[in-house]
C-alpha positions in Angstrom: 31.0 20.0 -33.3 31.6 18.6 -36.0 28.7 16.1 -37.6 27.9 14.1 -39.9 25.1 16.1 -41.1 27.0 19.1 -41.2 30.8 18.8 -42.0 32.4 20.9 -43.9 33.1 21.4 -47.3 35.3 18.8 -49.3 35.8 17.1 -45.4 35.7 12.9 -46.5 32.6 11.2 -44.7 35.1 8.7 -43.2 37.3 11.6 -41.2 33.8 13.3 -40.5 32.7 10.2 -38.7 36.3 9.7 -37.0 36.0 13.6 -35.8 32.0 12.4 -34.4 33.3 9.9 -32.6 36.0 11.7 -31.0 33.7 14.4 -30.0 31.5 12.3 -28.9 34.5 10.7 -26.6 35.5 13.7 -25.5 31.9 14.8 -24.2 31.0 14.4 -20.4 29.1 11.4 -19.7 26.0 11.5 -17.9 26.0 11.5 -14.0 25.1 8.3 -12.4 21.2 7.3 -10.7 20.8 9.4 -8.7 22.4 12.7 -8.9 20.0 14.6 -6.6 17.5 14.1 -4.3 14.2 11.8 -4.9 10.5 12.8 -4.4 8.2 10.0 -2.3 4.7 10.7 -2.5 2.3 9.6 0.0 -1.4 9.8 -1.1 -2.4 9.9 2.0 -2.2 12.5 5.3 1.1 12.0 7.5 1.0 10.0 10.7 -0.2 6.9 9.6 1.2 3.9 9.1 1.6 4.5 4.7 3.6 7.7 5.7 5.3 5.8 8.6 6.8 2.7 6.0 7.6 5.3 3.1 9.8 7.6 6.0 11.2 4.9 7.9 12.3 3.2 4.3 13.3 6.4 2.5 16.0 7.2 5.6 17.3 4.2 5.2 17.4 4.4 1.3 19.3 7.3 1.3 22.0 6.0 2.8 22.3 3.4 0.0 21.7 5.6 -3.0 23.5 8.9 -1.8 20.7 11.1 -2.4 17.8 12.2 0.3 14.8 11.4 -0.3 11.9 13.7 0.7 8.5 11.9 1.4 5.5 14.8 0.1 1.9 14.1 1.4 -0.5 14.8 -1.4 -3.8 13.2 0.5 -7.2 12.9 -1.2 -9.8 11.0 -2.7 -8.8 8.0 -1.5 -5.5 8.3 -3.1 -6.4 9.3 -6.1 -4.7 12.9 -6.2 -1.4 11.5 -5.7 -1.5 8.7 -8.1 -2.4 10.5 -10.9 0.1 13.8 -10.0 3.2 10.4 -10.1 1.5 9.0 -12.9 1.8 12.2 -14.9 5.3 12.6 -13.4 8.9 12.6 -15.7 10.0 8.8 -15.7 13.1 9.2 -14.3 13.3 7.7 -11.4 13.0 10.9 -9.3 9.7 10.4 -8.4 8.0 7.4 -7.0 4.6 6.6 -4.6 3.9 4.2 -2.2 0.3 3.0 -2.5 -1.6 0.3 -0.5 -4.5 -2.0 -1.2 -6.1 1.3 -3.2 -4.2 0.7 -6.4 -6.5 -2.6 -6.7 -9.5 -1.4 -5.5 -9.9 1.9 -7.0 -10.5 1.1 -10.6 -14.1 -0.8 -9.3 -14.8 1.5 -7.0 -14.6 4.5 -8.6 -16.4 5.3 -11.8 -13.5 7.0 -13.9 -9.9 7.3 -12.7 -7.8 10.2 -14.1 -4.8 7.2 -14.6 -4.6 3.3 -15.1 -3.0 1.6 -12.6 -1.1 -0.8 -14.4 -0.4 1.4 -17.6 0.6 4.9 -16.0 2.8 2.9 -13.3 5.9 0.0 -13.8 6.4 -1.6 -10.5 8.9 -1.4 -7.7 8.6 -3.6 -5.1 5.8 -5.0 -2.1 7.2 -3.2 1.1 5.4 -4.6 4.0 1.7 -5.6 5.6 0.3 -3.9 7.9 -3.0 -6.5 9.3 -6.4 -5.8 10.3 -7.7 -7.5 13.2 -11.2 -7.9 13.8 -11.8 -6.4 17.1 -14.8 -5.5 19.7 -15.3 -3.2 22.8 -14.6 -5.7 25.9 -17.3 -3.8 28.3 -20.4 -3.7 25.1 -20.0 -7.5 23.5 -19.0 -10.8 25.4 -17.8 -12.1 22.1 -14.4 -13.4 21.8 -14.1 -15.5 19.1 -15.0 -15.9 15.6 -17.3 -18.4 16.1 -19.4 -16.2 18.7 -19.7 -13.7 16.8 -20.8 -15.7 13.5 -23.2 -17.5 15.4 -24.3 -14.0 17.6 -25.1 -12.6 13.7 -27.3 -15.1 12.5 -29.2 -15.1 15.7 -30.0 -11.6 15.2 -29.5 -10.3 11.8 -28.7 -7.0 10.7 -28.3 -6.1 14.3 -24.9 -6.0 14.9 -22.6 -3.3 13.4 -19.4 -2.8 12.1 -17.3 0.4 11.9 -15.1 1.6 9.0 -12.8 4.4 7.9 -15.3 4.9 4.9 -16.4 3.3 1.6 -13.9 1.1 0.0 -11.1 0.9 2.4 -9.3 -2.2 3.6 -11.4 -1.5 6.9 -14.6 -1.9 4.8 -13.3 -4.7 2.5 -12.2 -6.6 5.7 -15.8 -6.6 7.2 -17.8 -7.2 3.8 -15.6 -9.9 2.5 -16.5 -11.4 6.2 -20.4 -11.0 6.1 -19.7 -12.5 2.5 -17.9 -15.9 3.4 -19.7 -16.2 6.7 -23.1 -15.5 5.2 -24.1 -13.3 7.9 -26.1 -10.0 7.7 -24.0 -7.3 9.7 -24.7 -3.4 9.1 -21.7 -1.4 7.9 -21.2 2.1 9.5 -18.8 4.0 7.3 -16.6 7.2 9.0 -14.4 9.9 7.7 -11.3 8.1 8.8 -10.4 5.2 11.1 -10.0 7.8 14.1 -13.7 8.8 14.1 -14.8 5.1 13.4 -12.2 4.2 16.8 -13.8 6.8 18.8 -17.6 5.6 18.3 -16.1 1.7 19.0 -15.0 2.5 22.4 -17.6 4.7 23.0 -20.0 1.6 22.4 -21.8 3.0 19.5 -20.6 0.1 17.0 -20.2 -3.2 17.8 -17.1 -4.2 16.1 -13.8 -3.2 13.4 -11.7 -4.7 11.6 -9.1 -2.1 12.4 -5.2 -1.8 11.3 -3.4 -3.2 14.1 -1.6 -0.1 14.1 -4.0 2.1 15.7 -6.0 -1.0 17.2 -3.0 -2.4 19.2 -2.8 -0.1 22.0 -6.4 -0.4 22.8 -5.9 -4.0 22.9 -2.8 -3.5 25.1 -5.2 -1.2 27.4 -7.5 -4.2 28.1 -10.5 -1.5 26.5 -10.6 -4.0 23.6 -10.9 -7.6 22.6 -8.8 -8.8 20.2 -10.7 -11.8 18.1 -8.9 -12.3 15.2 -6.6 -11.0 12.6 -7.4 -10.9 9.1 -4.2 -12.0 7.1 -3.6 -15.6 5.8 -0.6 -16.1 9.2 -0.9 -14.6 12.3 1.0 -11.3 12.8 3.6 -11.2 15.0 2.3 -8.5 16.8 -0.2 -10.4 18.2 0.7 -14.3 17.9 -2.1 -15.2 20.8 -4.4 -13.7 18.3 -5.8 -16.3 15.5 -6.5 -15.4 11.7 -10.0 -15.2 10.8 -9.4 -18.4 8.5 -8.5 -20.6 11.4 -10.9 -19.8 13.6 -13.9 -20.5 11.6 -14.1 -18.9 7.8 -11.8 -21.1 5.3 -9.9 -19.0 3.3 -10.5 -15.9 4.1 -7.4 -13.6 4.0 -7.2 -9.9 3.5 -3.7 -8.7 3.7 -3.4 -4.5 3.8 0.0 -4.2 1.6 2.1 -1.3 0.8 4.3 -1.2 -2.2 6.2 1.1 -4.8 5.9 2.5 -7.9 7.0 4.6 -10.3 5.6 6.1 -13.5 5.4 3.7 -16.6 8.3 3.6 -18.8 11.2 4.7 -15.8 14.2 2.8 -17.1 14.6 -0.6 -16.1 18.5 0.3 -14.6 16.9 2.5 -12.3 13.9 0.3 -11.4 16.6 -2.0 -10.3 18.7 0.4 -8.5 15.7 1.4 -6.4 14.5 -2.2 -5.6 17.9 -3.4 -4.8 17.7 -0.4 -2.5 14.0 -1.1 -0.8 15.1 -4.9 -0.4 18.3 -3.8 1.1 16.5 -1.7 3.5 13.9 -4.3 4.3 16.7 -6.1 5.9 18.6 -4.0 8.3 17.4 -4.8 11.8 16.7 -1.0 12.6 14.2 -0.7 10.2 12.3 -3.7 10.9 12.4 -2.8 14.7 10.8 0.5 13.3 8.1 -1.5 11.4 7.5 -3.8 14.2 6.4 -1.0 16.1 3.4 0.0 13.9 2.5 -3.9 13.5 4.1 -3.9 9.9 5.7 -6.8 8.8 8.7 -6.6 5.9 7.7 -8.1 2.7 10.3 -7.0 -0.6 9.5 -8.0 -3.8 10.6 -8.0 -7.5 9.4 -5.8 -9.7 7.5 -8.8 -11.2 6.2 -10.1 -8.4 4.5 -7.2 -7.4 2.8 -6.9 -10.9 1.1 -10.6 -10.4 0.7 -9.2 -7.1 -1.6 -5.9 -8.1 -3.2 -8.3 -11.4 -4.2 -10.7 -8.2 -5.6 -8.2 -6.2 -7.2 -6.1 -9.0 -9.2 -9.6 -9.8 -10.4 -10.7 -6.2 -11.6 -7.4 -5.1 -13.2 -6.1 -7.9 -15.1 -8.8 -7.9 -16.7 -8.3 -4.1 -16.9 -4.6 -5.0 -19.7 -6.1 -8.1 -20.9 -8.6 -5.6 -21.9 -6.5 -3.0 -22.5 -3.0 -4.8 -20.0 -0.9 -3.4 -19.3 2.5 -4.3 -17.0 5.2 -2.9 -18.3 7.9 -0.6 
């Protein structure tokens, strides 16, 4: 190829420029994005709400994008292993990650992270909310309302317990926010995952749990658990007759376990826009909404800018609570 830096002796610069432009025009254009499969990292084990949301959306998005979306589970360290992997991945749109509240919680929960949730990622879209629900073992506790839970806890400080899936999880933070705002003393019992916590709740070893609707609803439907209130600011379509904690006696209470998609920082804006549009289109599909409803997930969707602002607000909110309550990672 003839270039301006290396032109044959005696060839005028103007002619060299013309030759270079002609060669450039004749060169094949870069393939449109995407031209090969996309990797969607799920930083938690398969089978949970996060994994289900990624697989449901990925399947529909692949139809729009014309490329398969391969879900890759990279669990560990509260989602930090998968997050660090994506933070270091090429910023080309072929690696994305689905995250939850941990993206806002982990900076305060862990002493040091090997990635920056803001500087190392570009937001794509909010995806869905899966409410938590305050439940109790119907055979163990007679409480059916938030007012009764608060009254019992104030009558016997430190006696009542609530289980969680581990320190800093949304299940734990829901309990911490509740005890802080309701001004009650309840004992937190952390477990290594929601499964063992639910087992002990059903077995009567603990009193309450602010569990995800995904795993709690089958036990509510079977009559083993009493659904007292949901943690979100609005009632859940999965449990429409169950009040929110806020309307049931703790005004202003809101914990909305959200899920969102990010890509590595410096991913081209046009690529982010393509992914955002594919996600929003998928969230509007009736089949997708039906599958999400099956796990208690409610679609959201947002612009990248809205997700950026949401993450900033959540980081401030939960960082303050974590410091106030002296919460540390397991």
